C-alpha positions as a Markdown table, in Angstrom:
| # | Residue | x | y | z |
|---|---|---|---|---|
| 1 | Met | -4.4 | -23.4 | -34.8 |
| 2 | Ser | -5.4 | -22.0 | -31.4 |
| 3 | Leu | -8.9 | -23.3 | -32.0 |
| 4 | Ser | -7.7 | -26.8 | -32.7 |
| 5 | Met | -5.3 | -26.9 | -29.7 |
| 6 | Ala | -8.2 | -26.1 | -27.4 |
| 7 | Leu | -10.5 | -28.8 | -28.6 |
| 8 | Pro | -10.7 | -31.6 | -26.1 |
| 9 | Val | -10.4 | -35.2 | -27.3 |
| 10 | Ser | -11.3 | -38.4 | -25.5 |
| 11 | Phe | -10.8 | -42.1 | -26.4 |
| 12 | Glu | -13.0 | -45.1 | -25.9 |
| 13 | Phe | -11.6 | -48.7 | -25.4 |
| 14 | Phe | -13.3 | -52.0 | -24.8 |
| 15 | Pro | -12.0 | -54.4 | -22.1 |
| 16 | Pro | -9.5 | -56.9 | -23.6 |
| 17 | Lys | -10.5 | -60.6 | -23.3 |
| 18 | Thr | -7.0 | -62.1 | -23.4 |
| 19 | Pro | -3.6 | -61.3 | -21.8 |
| 20 | Glu | -2.3 | -60.6 | -25.3 |
| 21 | Gly | -5.1 | -58.2 | -25.9 |
| 22 | Ala | -4.4 | -56.5 | -22.6 |
| 23 | Asp | -0.7 | -56.0 | -23.5 |
| 24 | Lys | -1.7 | -54.7 | -26.9 |
| 25 | Leu | -4.1 | -52.2 | -25.4 |
| 26 | Arg | -1.5 | -50.9 | -23.0 |
| 27 | Ala | 0.8 | -50.1 | -25.9 |
| 28 | Val | -2.1 | -48.5 | -27.8 |
| 29 | Arg | -3.0 | -46.3 | -24.8 |
| 30 | Gln | 0.6 | -45.1 | -24.5 |
| 31 | Gln | 0.6 | -44.1 | -28.2 |
| 32 | Leu | -2.7 | -42.2 | -27.8 |
| 33 | Tyr | -1.7 | -40.4 | -24.5 |
| 34 | Val | 0.5 | -38.3 | -26.7 |
| 35 | Arg | -2.7 | -36.5 | -27.7 |
| 36 | Arg | -3.4 | -35.6 | -24.0 |
| 37 | Pro | -7.0 | -36.9 | -23.8 |
| 38 | Gln | -9.4 | -35.2 | -21.4 |
| 39 | Phe | -10.4 | -38.8 | -20.4 |
| 40 | Cys | -10.5 | -42.3 | -21.7 |
| 41 | Ser | -13.7 | -44.4 | -21.4 |
| 42 | Val | -14.0 | -48.1 | -21.1 |
| 43 | Thr | -17.1 | -50.0 | -22.3 |
| 44 | Tyr | -19.3 | -52.6 | -20.6 |
| 45 | Gly | -20.5 | -55.9 | -22.0 |
| 46 | Ala | -24.1 | -57.0 | -22.4 |
| 47 | Gly | -25.7 | -57.5 | -19.1 |
| 48 | Gly | -22.5 | -56.4 | -17.3 |
| 49 | Ser | -20.7 | -59.5 | -18.6 |
| 50 | Thr | -17.4 | -57.7 | -18.7 |
| 51 | Gln | -17.7 | -55.6 | -15.5 |
| 52 | Ala | -14.5 | -57.0 | -14.0 |
| 53 | Gly | -12.7 | -56.4 | -17.3 |
| 54 | Thr | -14.1 | -52.8 | -17.4 |
| 55 | Phe | -13.0 | -52.0 | -13.8 |
| 56 | Asn | -9.5 | -53.6 | -14.3 |
| 57 | Thr | -8.9 | -51.5 | -17.4 |
| 58 | Val | -10.2 | -48.3 | -15.7 |
| 59 | Arg | -7.8 | -49.0 | -12.8 |
| 60 | Glu | -4.9 | -49.3 | -15.2 |
| 61 | Ile | -5.7 | -46.0 | -17.0 |
| 62 | Leu | -6.0 | -44.2 | -13.7 |
| 63 | Ala | -2.6 | -45.7 | -12.6 |
| 64 | Glu | -1.2 | -44.3 | -15.9 |
| 65 | Gly | -2.1 | -40.9 | -14.7 |
| 66 | Val | -5.1 | -40.3 | -17.1 |
| 67 | Ser | -8.7 | -39.6 | -16.1 |
| 68 | Ala | -10.9 | -42.7 | -16.8 |
| 69 | Ala | -14.6 | -42.9 | -17.3 |
| 70 | Ser | -16.3 | -46.2 | -16.6 |
| 71 | His | -19.3 | -47.2 | -18.7 |
| 72 | Phe | -22.0 | -48.2 | -16.3 |
| 73 | Ser | -25.1 | -50.0 | -17.6 |
| 74 | Cys | -28.2 | -50.8 | -15.5 |
| 75 | Ile | -29.9 | -53.7 | -17.3 |
| 76 | Gly | -30.5 | -56.4 | -14.7 |
| 77 | Ala | -29.0 | -54.3 | -11.9 |
| 78 | Thr | -30.5 | -53.7 | -8.5 |
| 79 | Arg | -30.2 | -50.6 | -6.4 |
| 80 | Ala | -28.0 | -52.6 | -4.0 |
| 81 | Ser | -25.6 | -53.8 | -6.8 |
| 82 | Val | -25.4 | -50.3 | -8.3 |
| 83 | Arg | -24.7 | -48.8 | -4.8 |
| 84 | Glu | -21.9 | -51.3 | -4.3 |
| 85 | Gln | -20.3 | -50.6 | -7.7 |
| 86 | Leu | -20.5 | -46.8 | -7.2 |
| 87 | Ala | -18.7 | -47.2 | -3.9 |
| 88 | Glu | -16.0 | -49.4 | -5.7 |
| 89 | Leu | -15.6 | -46.8 | -8.5 |
| 90 | Lys | -15.3 | -43.9 | -6.0 |
| 91 | Ala | -12.7 | -45.8 | -4.0 |
| 92 | Met | -10.7 | -46.4 | -7.2 |
| 93 | Gly | -10.7 | -42.6 | -7.9 |
| 94 | Val | -13.1 | -42.5 | -10.8 |
| 95 | Thr | -14.9 | -39.2 | -11.1 |
| 96 | Arg | -16.6 | -39.7 | -14.5 |
| 97 | Leu | -19.3 | -42.2 | -15.5 |
| 98 | Val | -21.0 | -43.0 | -18.8 |
| 99 | Ala | -24.5 | -44.0 | -17.7 |
| 100 | Leu | -26.3 | -46.3 | -20.1 |
| 101 | Arg | -29.3 | -48.6 | -20.1 |
| 102 | Gly | -27.1 | -51.2 | -21.7 |
| 103 | Asp | -27.8 | -54.0 | -24.3 |
| 104 | Leu | -29.9 | -56.9 | -23.3 |
| 105 | Pro | -28.0 | -60.2 | -23.6 |
| 106 | Ser | -29.8 | -62.7 | -25.9 |
| 107 | Gly | -32.6 | -64.6 | -24.2 |
| 108 | Tyr | -32.7 | -62.2 | -21.3 |
| 109 | Gly | -35.9 | -60.7 | -19.9 |
| 110 | Leu | -36.0 | -57.1 | -18.8 |
| 111 | Gly | -35.3 | -57.8 | -15.1 |
| 112 | Gly | -33.5 | -55.5 | -12.7 |
| 113 | Glu | -34.8 | -52.4 | -10.9 |
| 114 | Phe | -33.9 | -49.8 | -13.6 |
| 115 | Gln | -35.9 | -49.6 | -16.8 |
| 116 | Tyr | -34.2 | -46.6 | -18.5 |
| 117 | Ala | -30.8 | -44.9 | -18.4 |
| 118 | Ser | -32.6 | -41.8 | -16.9 |
| 119 | Asp | -33.6 | -44.0 | -13.9 |
| 120 | Leu | -29.9 | -44.8 | -13.4 |
| 121 | Val | -28.8 | -41.2 | -13.8 |
| 122 | Ala | -31.4 | -40.1 | -11.2 |
| 123 | Phe | -30.3 | -42.8 | -8.8 |
| 124 | Ile | -26.6 | -42.0 | -9.1 |
| 125 | Arg | -27.3 | -38.3 | -8.4 |
| 126 | Thr | -29.4 | -39.1 | -5.4 |
| 127 | Glu | -26.8 | -41.5 | -4.0 |
| 128 | Thr | -23.6 | -39.7 | -4.7 |
| 129 | Gly | -24.5 | -36.0 | -5.2 |
| 130 | Arg | -21.9 | -34.3 | -7.5 |
| 131 | Asp | -19.2 | -36.9 | -6.9 |
| 132 | Phe | -19.4 | -38.1 | -10.5 |
| 133 | His | -19.5 | -36.2 | -13.8 |
| 134 | Ile | -22.3 | -38.2 | -15.6 |
| 135 | Glu | -22.2 | -38.7 | -19.4 |
| 136 | Val | -25.1 | -40.1 | -21.2 |
| 137 | Ala | -25.6 | -41.4 | -24.8 |
| 138 | Ala | -27.2 | -39.4 | -27.6 |
| 139 | Tyr | -28.5 | -40.7 | -30.9 |
| 140 | Pro | -28.4 | -38.0 | -33.7 |
| 141 | Glu | -29.9 | -40.6 | -36.1 |
| 142 | Val | -32.4 | -42.0 | -33.6 |
| 143 | His | -31.9 | -45.0 | -31.3 |
| 144 | Pro | -32.8 | -48.2 | -33.2 |
| 145 | Gln | -35.3 | -49.2 | -30.5 |
| 146 | Ala | -37.0 | -45.8 | -30.2 |
| 147 | Lys | -40.7 | -45.6 | -31.1 |
| 148 | Ser | -40.2 | -42.3 | -33.0 |
| 149 | Pro | -37.6 | -39.5 | -33.4 |
| 150 | Glu | -39.7 | -37.4 | -31.0 |
| 151 | Ala | -39.8 | -40.1 | -28.4 |
| 152 | Asp | -36.0 | -40.5 | -28.7 |
| 153 | Leu | -35.5 | -36.8 | -28.1 |
| 154 | Gln | -37.8 | -36.8 | -25.1 |
| 155 | Ala | -35.8 | -39.8 | -23.7 |
| 156 | Phe | -32.6 | -37.7 | -24.1 |
| 157 | Ala | -34.2 | -34.7 | -22.4 |
| 158 | Thr | -35.4 | -36.9 | -19.5 |
| 159 | Lys | -31.8 | -38.1 | -19.0 |
| 160 | Val | -30.6 | -34.5 | -18.9 |
| 161 | Arg | -33.3 | -33.5 | -16.4 |
| 162 | Ala | -32.4 | -36.5 | -14.3 |
| 163 | Gly | -28.9 | -35.0 | -13.8 |
| 164 | Ala | -26.7 | -35.8 | -16.8 |
| 165 | Asp | -23.8 | -33.3 | -17.2 |
| 166 | Ser | -23.0 | -34.0 | -20.8 |
| 167 | Ala | -23.5 | -36.5 | -23.6 |
| 168 | Ile | -21.5 | -38.5 | -26.2 |
| 169 | Thr | -23.2 | -39.4 | -29.4 |
| 170 | Gln | -23.4 | -42.6 | -31.3 |
| 171 | Tyr | -21.1 | -42.2 | -34.3 |
| 172 | Phe | -22.4 | -40.7 | -37.5 |
| 173 | Phe | -21.0 | -39.6 | -40.9 |
| 174 | Asn | -23.5 | -36.8 | -41.6 |
| 175 | Ser | -22.8 | -33.7 | -39.6 |
| 176 | Asp | -26.3 | -32.3 | -40.3 |
| 177 | Ala | -27.9 | -35.1 | -38.3 |
| 178 | Tyr | -25.7 | -34.0 | -35.3 |
| 179 | Phe | -26.5 | -30.3 | -35.7 |
| 180 | Arg | -30.2 | -31.0 | -36.0 |
| 181 | Phe | -30.2 | -33.2 | -32.9 |
| 182 | Val | -28.4 | -30.6 | -30.8 |
| 183 | Asp | -30.9 | -27.8 | -32.0 |
| 184 | Asp | -33.9 | -30.0 | -31.2 |
| 185 | Ala | -32.6 | -31.0 | -27.8 |
| 186 | His | -32.0 | -27.3 | -26.9 |
| 187 | Lys | -35.6 | -26.6 | -27.8 |
| 188 | Leu | -36.6 | -29.1 | -25.2 |
| 189 | Gly | -34.3 | -27.4 | -22.6 |
| 190 | Ala | -31.7 | -30.2 | -22.8 |
| 191 | Asp | -28.7 | -27.9 | -23.4 |
| 192 | Val | -25.8 | -29.9 | -21.9 |
| 193 | Pro | -22.6 | -30.2 | -24.1 |
| 194 | Val | -23.1 | -33.0 | -26.7 |
| 195 | Val | -19.8 | -34.4 | -27.8 |
| 196 | Pro | -19.7 | -36.1 | -31.2 |
| 197 | Gly | -18.6 | -39.7 | -31.2 |
| 198 | Ile | -16.2 | -40.4 | -34.1 |
| 199 | Met | -15.7 | -43.8 | -35.7 |
| 200 | Pro | -12.5 | -44.0 | -37.8 |
| 201 | Ile | -13.0 | -46.1 | -40.9 |
| 202 | Thr | -10.6 | -49.0 | -41.1 |
| 203 | Gly | -12.5 | -51.6 | -43.0 |
| 204 | Ala | -15.7 | -51.8 | -45.0 |
| 205 | Ser | -17.7 | -55.0 | -44.2 |
| 206 | Gln | -17.4 | -54.7 | -40.4 |
| 207 | Leu | -18.3 | -51.0 | -40.4 |
| 208 | Leu | -21.4 | -51.6 | -42.6 |
| 209 | Arg | -22.5 | -54.6 | -40.5 |
| 210 | Phe | -22.0 | -52.7 | -37.3 |
| 211 | Ser | -23.7 | -49.6 | -38.5 |
| 212 | Asp | -26.8 | -51.5 | -39.7 |
| 213 | Ala | -27.0 | -53.1 | -36.2 |
| 214 | Cys | -26.7 | -49.9 | -34.2 |
| 215 | Gly | -28.7 | -47.6 | -36.4 |
| 216 | Ala | -25.8 | -45.4 | -37.6 |
| 217 | Glu | -26.4 | -44.2 | -41.2 |
| 218 | Val | -23.6 | -44.8 | -43.6 |
| 219 | Pro | -24.4 | -42.3 | -46.5 |
| 220 | Arg | -25.0 | -44.0 | -49.8 |
| 221 | Trp | -22.0 | -42.4 | -51.5 |
| 222 | Ile | -19.7 | -43.6 | -48.7 |
| 223 | Arg | -21.2 | -47.1 | -48.8 |
| 224 | Leu | -20.8 | -47.4 | -52.6 |
| 225 | Arg | -17.2 | -46.1 | -52.5 |
| 226 | Leu | -16.3 | -48.6 | -49.8 |
| 227 | Gln | -17.9 | -51.5 | -51.7 |
| 228 | Ala | -16.1 | -50.4 | -54.9 |
| 229 | Phe | -12.7 | -50.8 | -53.2 |
| 230 | Gly | -13.4 | -54.5 | -52.6 |
| 231 | Asp | -10.5 | -55.9 | -50.6 |
| 232 | Asp | -8.1 | -53.0 | -51.3 |
| 233 | Ala | -7.4 | -52.2 | -47.6 |
| 234 | Ala | -5.0 | -49.3 | -48.4 |
| 235 | Ser | -7.6 | -47.5 | -50.5 |
| 236 | Ile | -10.3 | -48.1 | -47.9 |
| 237 | Arg | -8.0 | -46.7 | -45.2 |
| 238 | Ala | -7.0 | -43.6 | -47.3 |
| 239 | Phe | -10.6 | -42.9 | -48.2 |
| 240 | Gly | -11.7 | -43.4 | -44.6 |
| 241 | Leu | -9.1 | -41.0 | -43.3 |
| 242 | Asp | -10.2 | -38.3 | -45.7 |
| 243 | Val | -13.9 | -38.7 | -44.9 |
| 244 | Val | -13.6 | -38.8 | -41.1 |
| 245 | Thr | -11.0 | -36.0 | -41.0 |
| 246 | Asp | -13.3 | -33.8 | -43.1 |
| 247 | Leu | -16.2 | -34.6 | -40.8 |
| 248 | Cys | -14.2 | -33.7 | -37.7 |
| 249 | Asp | -13.1 | -30.5 | -39.4 |
| 250 | Gln | -16.8 | -29.5 | -40.1 |
| 251 | Leu | -17.7 | -30.3 | -36.5 |
| 252 | Arg | -14.7 | -28.3 | -35.1 |
| 253 | Asn | -15.4 | -25.3 | -37.3 |
| 254 | Ala | -19.0 | -25.3 | -35.9 |
| 255 | Gly | -17.6 | -25.2 | -32.3 |
| 256 | Val | -18.4 | -28.6 | -30.9 |
| 257 | Pro | -17.4 | -29.1 | -27.3 |
| 258 | Gly | -14.9 | -32.0 | -28.1 |
| 259 | Leu | -14.4 | -35.1 | -30.1 |
| 260 | His | -14.8 | -38.7 | -28.7 |
| 261 | Phe | -13.0 | -41.3 | -30.7 |
| 262 | Tyr | -14.2 | -45.0 | -30.8 |
| 263 | Thr | -10.7 | -46.4 | -31.2 |
| 264 | Met | -11.7 | -50.1 | -31.4 |
| 265 | Asn | -8.5 | -50.6 | -29.3 |
| 266 | Gln | -6.3 | -49.4 | -32.2 |
| 267 | Ser | -4.2 | -46.2 | -32.3 |
| 268 | Ala | -2.9 | -45.7 | -35.9 |
| 269 | Val | -6.0 | -44.2 | -37.6 |
| 270 | Thr | -7.1 | -42.1 | -34.7 |
| 271 | Leu | -3.6 | -40.7 | -34.3 |
| 272 | Glu | -3.5 | -39.9 | -38.0 |
| 273 | Ile | -6.8 | -38.0 | -37.9 |
| 274 | Cys | -5.7 | -36.0 | -34.8 |
| 275 | Glu | -2.4 | -35.3 | -36.6 |
| 276 | Arg | -4.3 | -34.0 | -39.7 |
| 277 | Leu | -6.5 | -31.8 | -37.6 |
| 278 | Gly | -3.5 | -30.4 | -35.7 |
| 279 | Leu | -5.0 | -31.5 | -32.4 |
């Protein structure tokens, strides 16, 4: 039990689009704070479309007495705009950033003064020294736009050399992919803590569609079981809880530095997994 008590957890939220969504997220956060998260992160929209929403949600989390990490994407950004946003985040009391290249909005050219997340990491370090703990993304099953697995690993190592403190992975359901990635990254000298991103399974069609789009592998046996349940939401939820709890258990027993839950702005399933793990 002492091992589980010591394992840090963190939670990710996305900025709500409506006042009702904001109210619901406030309630969800209060339920999840019972698990004493190390921090809560807030995502960013394509091309920074939800930057105001991100910053507002970050402000609320900080006001609730919890450490908040702002996602920070650099697509379409200029050095001046990034400098301005860093100053705003610092003034808010943010000490942790998740530095990302970001998704291109549809019909959008590359634009901006930063081509890669590593450029953004290097710029933040140069501008702000050690003011921020910088998280970056890691892809155990290879970034969908990477030219090759080797190129993807090199890109990760470049982000670490640029000044990243730690990484959070894209979610996965195969722990071997995570262990292999961490081993391979270490061989390249990229030995920062790599925290597994955990996606609770709450539904089948959305998860499968989302996974296909972001390059996360859903193992065939999980896919087939989910499809076999059809519209039986209770069976999908029960099966998903077993699968994801078992995955977290394997990771914890191997000594991972923490678990980062993609909550999808819901609390019930994440809380149940933490409960089962005795976190």
